[in-house]
C-alpha positions, 0 to 999 in steps of 0.5 A: 521470514528473515530470508525474504528480508535478506533477499529483498536487501539484495534486490534493493539498494541505497535509500530504498533499502533503508526505507524498506527495512526500518518500519518499527523504528519510526512514528506514524506520519501522514507521508508514510505507511508501515506494513507488517506480516509473517514476511517481516516489515516495510515502510513506504513513503506515500502521497495521501489521496483522501478526497474525491479529486485526489482519488480520481487523479491517483497515479495517472500520467506518471512515468515512474514511481520510486521503489519505496513509494506509493499512494494511499487512497482513504475513504471516509467510510468503508465501501466497495471500491473499484479501480481502473488503469486509465491514463496510468502508465506504470504497472501497479499493485493494489492492496485493499485494506479494511478499517482495521488496516488489514489487507483483504486482497492484493491485485498484482501487476495491474496493466497500464491503460487497462479499463477493466475494473479492479474490484476490492472484493469486499464491501468494507474497504477503507483504504487502498495502497498502490505500489510498484507492480510486482513488489507486493509479491516480492515482499510477501504482502498478502491477505492478513498483512497489517498496515499502520497509518494515522488516517485509520481509526486508531481505536479499531486499528490492528496495528495502531500508531501508538504501538511499536 
């Protein structure tokens, strides 16, 4: 577990390293998500896509995404979701989460421009986190990882904002 974090420290440098390694020290805000699992913890700065227009635009037409950044798509109710990569210029990992903030599925390295639907694999997806392609695997983010963010119903959250 700590070996993976140390290996990540070798891959990342500067502000990204600090951002990826201090998740437990920070409070919940709309602009960040915290993730934890048996691999360790990470924090990503996020843009929130919580209405139809924002979810439809997503990360389209972006030429880059900072290493410790992403976009969090939040739905009003759990549902079956599907994404495609139309007009998306960078490879992305899609992390599908249920209402508790628990990862149900990870799709790695979605291909830029691909119109094939990428499904969440469950009818109870409440949120989707998109980060740079390949990063979920490098960190160890997988099914069972927990995400903390104030947009989740805190009473149902596996890792609520008021927990350290």
